[in-house]
C-alpha positions, 0 to 999 in steps of 0.5 A: 513325749509331751512337755507341760509348760506355760508360754508367752511372747513379747517384743524387746526394743533395741533402738528402732528394732524389735527383738521377738522373745519366746518365753517358757515357764514351768507350770508349778511355782514360779522360780527365780532361776532363768536361762537365756538361750542365744542362737547362732549365725544364719539361724533363729531361736527356733533351733531350741524349740519346735512349733509344738513346744518341744525341744531343749528350751521347753524341756528345761522349763518343765524342769523348773527354769524360766526360759527366754529364747530371743530371735536376734535382729532381723531373724525369725519374728523380730522386726524389721527383717534383714535387708540391704538397709540393715546396718548392724554388726557383730558388736551390736549383737554383743553390746546391744542385743544381749544386754537388752534381753538380760535387762528384760529378764532382770525386770521380769524376775526379781533376784534372778539367777541367770544362766545361759545356753548357746548354740554355735556362733551364739556362744561366741557372742555370749563369751565376748559379752562376758569378757567385756562385763566382769560385773555380770553375775552368771550362774552357769553356761552351756555352750553347744557346738561353739567354736570361734575359728575353724582349723579343720581341713577337709574337702567338705570344709573347703567346699562349704565354708571357703568356697560357698560361705566365704567366696560365693557368699561374699559375692552374693552379699555385694549383690543383695546388700545382705548375706542371703543365706535363705536364698542360697539355701544354706541357712534358716535366716539371713544376716546383715552385711556387717554381721557376716563380715565380722563373723568371717573375719573372726573365723579366719583370724585363727590366732587373734580374737579382737573386735573389729569395731573397737579392737577389744582383745578378748584373748588378752582379757580372758588370760587375766580373768579368774572368774569366768562362769563355769561353762559346759561345752558339748559337741557331737562326733558328727560335727565335720567343721561347724563345731568340730571337737578340736575347734571347740577345745581351741575355743575353750583354751581361748576363754581359759575358764577354770571350771569348764568341762567338755562332753563329746556326744557319740555312741562310743561314749554311751549316747543314743546317736553320733550327734551333728550340728543340728540334731544335738538340739532337736533330736527327740532322744535328747530328753533321755540322752544329753538334756539331763546332763545339761540340767545336772550341770545347771544345777550342780554347784560341785564340779568334782563329779564331772571329772570322769563323766562322758568326756 
């Protein structure tokens, strides 16, 4: 199914780095409603759109939103690429890159209604930024397959996370000077050694969520917040550890949002597929399956209809 939208590309400066931003606009009357998409670790913004401009990002643009999809530092078309000289860490993603893109959107759209859609670790970065900035006005958030730590125990998790990602990945990071996910054939994008180290620390700090750089306690902050933007959490039944429903719900409890909802995408719940970590964003069936639910969430001011819907 073709999607009719207008596209443009730009670079946003963050220090000496340039973040690539893909923008999709509806073809009809310009709108003040915007969505900032945030990708996860070892991936780029392409998780949200294809080379033919299909996917969740363009689809939401066709429904009336101005969509901004960045590649964070060193990933995708951002420059320079990740290398042994890359010195940025997770704090920089939270406190430099996200604010830079938000400022860009606010400079482009007057009186913008700001929404967010994230995938995987991108949701952890976003909610970390939300915790630090209660003054930020946000309409709604959609977190897709987002977890901060992994509690699931299985051979697949042990082999792919504990052995390959943590142990062998740590050794390869020492050798290369950055986390070579592409060379290891376990990801679409490489990570700086700082981002990799910080991410690893949070994944294994199950009961604690504190910033490695300045010690900011995110759980403590959220425990006192009553104004967390309404957030929809979605994951697939075929998430074995990267976004398992148990860990997604654990993250929801850490954020402690008062208007949050959860949807599990499975055939038993009436969806077209038993979705996994990738096809939850890329499947062509999404346009008639769960993408409309995401659109409804972004538009809905009354959460009551969600109480018994697909949960």
